[in-house]
ROTOR-232287 format. One record per residue (C-alpha): residue in three letters; x, z, y. Coordinates in steps of 0.001 Angstrom, whole numbers, padded with zeros to 6 digits, always signed. Layout:
BEGIN
ALAXZY;...
//
This chain:
BEGIN
MET+093413-030151+110254;THR+095947-027316+110369;LYS+096214-024690+107734;ARG+096312-021121+108787;LEU+098961-018959+107218;ALA+097756-015662+105962;THR+099172-012831+108023;VAL+100318-009788+106198;ARG+099375-006606+107920;PRO+101343-003481+107256;ALA+099538-000566+105752;PRO+098012+001599+108463;LEU+100132+004604+109340;THR+098682+007970+109986;ARG+099303+009588+113328;LEU+101719+012027+111687;GLY+103692+009178+110114;THR+104025+007379+113450;THR+105206+010558+115180;LEU+107780+011206+112464;GLN+109053+007654+112672;ARG+109410+007913+116447;ARG+111162+011247+116168;MET+113547+009955+113496;GLY+114278+006965+115732;VAL+115155+009268+118647;LEU+117321+011470+116424;GLY+119040+008411+114995;ARG+119854+007099+118457;ARG+121176+010506+119537;ARG+123322+010777+116434;LEU+124648+007251+116997;ARG+125529+008095+120614;ALA+127315+011271+119496;VAL+129333+009426+116848;THR+130208+006667+119319;ALA+131293+009228+121916;LEU+133545+010943+119382;ARG+135041+007616+118342;GLU+135745+006713+121983;ALA+137316+010103+122643;GLY+139728+009532+119773;MET+140638+006100+121063;THR+141355+007491+124512;THR+143674+010120+123060;ALA+145490+007505+120999;GLU+145847+005250+124037;TYR+147353+008091+126072;ALA+149805+008848+123263;ILE+150918+005210+123007;GLY+151219+004968+126798;THR+153324+008136+126928;LEU+155638+006859+124199;ALA+156013+003523+125989;ALA+156826+005270+129288;CYS+159453+007446+127598;GLY+161015+004412+125938;PHE+161116+002540+129246;ALA+162664+005569+130987;ALA+165353+005822+128296;LEU+166127+002117+128657;LEU+166332+002449+132442;VAL+168692+005427+132209;THR+170912+003513+129764;ILE+171057+000509+132090;LEU+171740+002604+135210;ARG+174595+004478+133511;GLY+176467+001213+132937;SER+179565+000689+135128;VAL+178391-002703+136438;VAL+175091-001351+137698;GLN+176753+001755+139165;GLY+179133-000514+141094;LEU+176228-002577+142437;VAL+174234+000493+143480;LEU+177311+002069+145098;GLY+177951-001170+147041;ILE+174339-001214+148285;ILE+174575+002411+149410;LYS+177913+001822+151208;ARG+176511-001217+153071;ALA+173386+000748+154040;LEU+175487+003630+155362;ALA+177795+001213+157244;LEU+174801-000343+159001;GLY+173643+003072+160194;SER+176901+003889+161998;
//
């Protein structure tokens, strides 16, 4: 013999209460989407800023390396060989 557990039924809601709950649910979801969209927009801006700083740092490093006498000699040698092949 199995015992039946008593089910607890929620108090009946009026039609107005149900409509308000639905409407509050919709407004809550809209508000959540708006907050999430704003949060994502801020992250995108921050990611662009970090990417720009990284690109500038890499460009500065590249310029420093290319201004070195060893690298200039190598690049000049490559250009001279390329021009010699063309003649």
